[in-house]
C-alpha positions, 0 to 999 in steps of 0.5 A: 601715825606718830604725831609730835608736839613741841613749843618750837613747832608749827601747827602748819607742819605735818607733825609726823616727826620731831623735825616737823612737830605741831605746836599746840594742844588745839592742833591735836584736838582738831585731828581725828586720831585713828586706830594705832595713832600716837601723840607725843609731847616734848618732855620737860616742856609745858603745853597750855590747853585742855586736851580732848579726844573726839568720839570714835567714828561709827563702826570703830570699836573700842577694842581696835581703836587704841590711841596713845598719848605721852611724852618723847625725850627724857622725863615728862611733858606737862599739860597746863589746863588752867581753870579747865580739865586736863584731858577728856575722853567721851564715849570712847575706850582704847586710850593709853596715857603715859608719862605725862603731868596734868596741872590745874590752876588749883582746887579753889580756882579750877572747875574741872577734873584732871583726867576724865573718861565719860561714857554716855552710851546706851545699851550696857556699852562697856568701853575698855582698854584704858591705861594710865601709867606714870601720870601725875595730876594736881590742882583740879577742883574735882577728881584727879583721875575720874571715870564717870558712867552717865548712860542715856538710858536706864542701863549699866554702860561704863568702863571695863579693863582699866589699869591705873599704875604708878600714878600720883594724884594730889592737891585736888578737891573732890578725890585723887582717883574716882569712879562712879556710875548710876546708882540704882539699887533696885536693879542688878548690875554694875556700870564698871568692871575689872579695874586695877589700881597699883602703885599709886599715890593719892594725897592732899586731896582736901575736899570741897567745902559746901559740897552736899556729899562727902569729898576729899577722898584718896581712892574711891570706887563705886558701881564696880564689879571686880577691882584690885587696889594694891601697893597704893598710898593715901594720906592727908586727904579730906581736911576741908570736908564739912558735909555732916551726912558723910565724910572722906576715906583714904581708900574705899569702895561702895556699891561694889562686888568682888573688890580686893584692897591689899598691901596699901598704906592709908594715914593722916586722913582728915575730916572737918565734920563729925563723919569719917576721915578714915583709912579704909572702908567697905561701904553701902552695898559691898559684897564678896570683897577682901581687905587684907595686909593693909596699914592704917594709922593716925587717921581722924576716923576708923582704921577699917570701917564697914558701913551700911547706909539706908537704901543701899544694896545688900552687904555680905560675904566680906573678909577683913584680915591681917591688917594693922591699925595704929592710933586711928580714931583721932577725932570723934568716936571711931574704932580702929575697926568699926562697924556701923549699919542702919540695918538696910537690906539686912544690914552688914551680914556674913562678914569675918574679921581675923588676924588683924592687929589694933594699937590704940591710945587715948586721943585729945580730940576723940573718944576712940576704941580698939574695936567698935561693933556696938551697932544693932544693924549687923548680924552673922559677924565672926571676930576671931584671932585678932589682937587689940592693944590699948594704953589703958585710957582708950576703950578696948572694945565697944559692943562685946555683948552684941549677940550678933557678933561671935568672938573667938580666940581674940587677945584684948590687952590693956595697959600696953606699953607703947614703944617710943618709936613709931610702930612699923610693919 
């Protein structure tokens, strides 16, 4: 069935045509949507409320129960969530959101997330076939788009086969796009699998002051096995993060396997604390992942950070290649490329850097370096065929004497004459 919703409709109508549409989000929430059903909101109109999908009935699998929610007519409809969440789907897959705006009351007034998918099912249940396309999300306290795994048992239930494309998430609190699951480094497994994020933007997600963890991220994936983030932009995130234990990053992953981050731009990300505010990051427990062909510039923190915190799973088999960093490390003491490790679970190991280019000038508010690999918690690091250009005032490299790093055929140029115009790729 196709159901239509319009401000000129009536909830007593059948809702089965543009001529006899429903009027409210409440009417949609009260309807059991079956496999193949669609709900269409009239474009260029605003609907006040908090959209929710009921749990799939027993016997209906997420593979066959695909429900589409979008706009009809030219342009997009807007869901005005006020102080609540814009859209919530709990314990169900097979959901496609297309051509919609979700608006909250503002990060300081709202109490929810924009678009939330939550899985509380037991026994390693992976809900699948989630599509978010041409959606704009803003004004929510937590994430604009959020995937949360909270299984009722000690399993790896979560989501798989998720595609987020041509979506913009901005002016939220905690993050633009996020996925999280149960952190259990003592067991093998991941809550989520096979995520694709392409041609998306995450900006001005400022952070939540007083939150006892990092906040203000652009795009952050955790507990995922297999993900691609490409052709995305993350900028001006994190300025309200005041947590001293860690900070936000434009685009990053942690506790994850087989993640590819490529062809993205991340810039002017900030932090109010002494931590992070960087462009890109592979963090605690990331394995077999690639960061390539990205552009990072003008961030408070590192352009490309690799970090291994205490208690994280092993960190190995990663590749950082053919990236560009221009004037990152504007605050604190980060490098354009920066390694930091406590040595947990062997530290950062078996990692290669090649073909990367770093341009670095002195910063008023920081003590940046082109490259910082001075951390002792690293081993089997190969750094070759990279190019580091500094203005003679910024440090070129920290840790060149580190015996755990092999340097081969790199170019370190000081007193580089920087052009007046911005460096472009």
